[in-house]
N, C-alpha and C positions, 0 to 999 in steps of 0.2 A: 504494500500500500504506500503510495507516494504522497507525501504531505505537501501542500501548496503554501506559498507565502501568504496568500489571501486568508487561508485558514488560521495561520498564526496571528495575522492582524486582527481577525475577529475575536480570537481568545483574549488578546491584549485589550481590545476595545470593550469586550463584554465583562472581563474580570478585573481589569486594571483600575487604578484610581484616576479619575479625570482631573488632572492638574490644571488644564485649560479647556474652556469651552467657548468658542467664538470670541476669544480674547482679541482686543484691538489695540492694546497699549504695548508699545515696544518694550518698555522696562519690565512689565509683568511677564511677557513671553520670555525675555532673556533670563529672568530670575528662575522661572520654572524649568527651562531647558538646562540651565547651569546645574540645577539640582539633580535632574533625572538623566541627563545625557553628558554634556560637556560645556564649560564656560565658553561663550563666544560673543562676538559683536554682530548685531542684526541691523540691516538697513533695508527698508522697503523701497522697491524700485517703482518708478512711475509717479508722476505728479498727481496728488489727490488720492492715491491708492490707499486702501485700508486693510489692515490685517484682519483675519478671521481665524485665528489659530486654535487648533485643538490638539491637546497632548494627553494621552493616556499612558500611565506608567504601571508596570507590573514588577514590583521588587522581587528579586530572586538572586541566586548566585551570579547569574548574568543579568545585568539590568536591561529589561525589555521595555521598549516604548513604541508607541505608534504616534507619529507626528505629521501634521498637515498644517502648513502656515496659512493657506487660503489667500495668498497674495504672492506676487513676484518679489522674491527677497534675495539678498546677498548675505551670506554668512562668512565670517572670518574668525581666526583665532585671536586670543587675547594674550598669548605668551608663546615664545619660540618653541617650547616643548609642553606636552600635555601628559596627563597621567592615565589616559584611556585609549584603547583601540576601539574604534566604532565600526561595526559591521552594518552596512546599509543594504536592506532588501526592499527595492521599490515595489509598491503595490499598484500605483497608477501615475500617469504624468511623466514629465521629463525633467532632468536636471543636469547641469554641467559641474563637474568637480575638478578643481585644480589643487594638487598637492605636490609641493616641491616643483619639479620640472614635468610632472606627469599630468595628463588631462584625460578625463573620462566623461562620456555622455551616457547617462543612465536612464533606464526605463524598465518596465516589467520584463522579467526574464534575464536580467543582469544582476550583478551585485558588486559591491565595492567595500574595501576596507580602508578607512582613513586612519593611518598610523599616527603616533604621537610626537614624531621627531622633527617635522618640518612645518612651515607655515601652510595654511590651506585657505582656499576660497571656494565657496559653494554657491553657484548661481541656480536658484531653485524656482521653478515655475509655479504658478498659483495652483495648478492641478496636481502637483507632485505629492503623493501620499507614500509613506515609508514606514517600515518596521526597522527599529534601531536596536542593536545588541551592543551593550557596553561591556568591555572586558578590561579588567585591571591590567595595567602595563606590567607590573611586577609578576603577576601570575603567568602572563603570556611568556615573558622572557625566561622565567624559571622553568616552565614546562618545556620550552624549546631547548633549554640546556639539558634537561633530563632526557629528552628524545634523541638528541645528537651526541650525548655523552660528554658535553663540554664541561669544563671545570667550574665555570661561572656564567652568570647571566650576561647576555649581550643583546644589542638591538635586533629586532626582527623587522625587516623591511618587506612588507607585503606589497604586491603590485596593487595599483589603485583600483583596477577594474578587472573583472572576470566575466566573460560572456557565458560561462558554463557554471550553473549553480549545482553544487554537490548535493544530491538527494540525502546522503548520510548526514551532512552538516545541517541541512534544513530539518531533517527528522529529529536530530538532537535538540535543536532550538525549540522545536515543537514540544518535545518532551520536557524541556526546561519550563516552557510556558504552562504546561499541564500541571507540573509539580508545584509551581508557584501559585496557580489558580485553585488548587485543591486545598481546602481548609484543613483537611485531615493529614496532609503530607507536608504542606509548606513550612511547618514549624520544625521539621526534621532537618536541622542545619547540616548534618553530615551528608544527607542525601543531596541537598541543594548544592553543596560544594563539590560532590562527586560528579553531578551532572555538568557543573561548570567546567570541571577539568576535561570531561569528555568533549564538550563543545570546543574548548581551546585546542585539544589534540586533533579533532577533526579539521579544524581550520588550518592548523599547521601542516597536516598531512595532505589536505586536499585542495589548498589554495596556494597559488604561486607566490613565492617569497625568495629572499636571498638564501634561505636554508633548504630549498626544495631539492637541490642536487645532493646535499649531505643526507637528507632524510630518505632519498631514493637510491643512494649510492650502494656500491658493492658491500657485502657483508658475509661473514663466514657463518655457516650453518652450525647451530649448537648441537651438543650430544643429545641422544635420545633421553638420557637421564634428566637433563635440564628441561626438555620439553615436558616430560612427565611431572617434574617438579612444578612447572607452570600450571599444568592441568590440575594437580592437587590443590594448589593455591587458589585457583579460580573456583573449584568446587566448594572449598571451605567458605569462600566469600561470595557464594552464588547470589545471595539476596542483595548484596551491595552493588552500587554503581562503580565498580572498580575500574580504573583506567589501565590500558594495556602498558603504559609506561611504568606503572607500579608493578605490574606482573613481571615485566622485563627486568626491572631493578631488583625485584625479589630473587630472580634466578641468576643475576649477575651477567646478563647479556644485553645487547642493544635491542631496541624494538624491531629494527630491520632483521636482525639475526633470529629473533623469536618468530617472526613471520615466516622466514625461510624454513625454520625447524618444523613448524606446524604443517607447512605445505609438504614437506618431505614425509612426515610421520602419518598425517591423517588426511592429506589432500585438500585442506581448507585453511583459511586464515584463523588466527586465535579468536577474533571476534565472532566468526561464523561458528566455530566449535563451541564457544561459550553460549551463544544464543541457542544452539541445538540442545545443550545440556539443560539450560533453563526451561526450554519447552518440554523436554522429556520429564523433568521433575514436576512441572506444572501438570502435565497429563496424569502422572502417577498420583499426585495429591488430589486432583479432581475426581479421578476414577475410584479412589478409596476414601472419599470424603465422609466426614461425620454428617449425619442428616441435618443437624441443626446448627453446627458451629462453623461451617465453611461457606465462604462466598467467593465468587469469581474475582472480585476486587482484592480480597485478602490473599488469594493464591497468586494473583498477578504481582502484587508487591513483594510477597515472600520469595518469589522466584526471579526477582530482579527486573521486573517490567513496570516502571512507574507510570507509563501511559497505557491505560486500559484498552483504548481503541487499537493501538499498535499491537498489543498483546493478542487481542481477539483475532485480528487479521492474520498475524503470523501463525497463530495456533491453528486456525482453520485451514490455512495453506498447507501446513505440515501434516495434520491429521485428518483433514477432510470433514471435520465437524467443529462446531463452535464450542468454546469452553463451557457455556451454560448447558449445552446438550449433553456433554460428558458428565457434568455435575448432576443433572437430572437423572441420568442413567444410573449413577452410583446410588441413588436413593430409592431405587425400585426394590 
């Protein structure tokens, strides 16, 4: 099941806090956006033009926002360096982004990452509607160091624009939105942080940057013993949103080496293997469920699927029937 950017936008709009609604004062808009996204300077283009800004914010490990200015505006930074990476997923309209020497023209079907190291200018049309994902600079840099085996954090220079949106990245952002929107899950700080790490890893592995070559470079295949150690670690932590970099670190190998080892031993990636194990455990729990104490939601969470819709779709694809059907069958 492929998640769309529009679906994420609807979750943020439906469950987020409306920080702005048809706001027409520049200072008010700047204050709200500085809190939810990033400090910036805002200028309305066109004589006599009025803002009609709407900002919905969904606090989570990743800061999720949906922002529509409702006017032609120019956005620029307030300092040479910032503390956030901003992932931009357009929902509608057009915008032109300038970051350093790079330029990108954005619309639905594209995405952008505005990094924190150089000045930026964003020329946004009145119809431009966007989902914004705010990622802490230190978390991105430290995760990149862990993935590449570097001794210390260093700048990560993402390309400004990508015409190909990674379904895996969008799916994880969608999972982050569902976790943040669920009142029964959002208070679980550990889970929120784990999902944030997965989003950062997916961005680093699937979006072009100065580290892409190192992340995709040659690596040695680990021993079968290390691969099985990784399997044992993932099975013990099956309910948690563990990151693959944590698994690789636990086994003393790089992420690339871990991927090669799994391909050699089981013919699939570590992520695919882990998902299959989670589905197998979920099927067993549902098929042997207590008549009164088990729900599909509880099993989904216990088996490492924070997004119930994604769990149900993957479960049916794997077993040919829905989780609720298997649960009902266990009660006969």
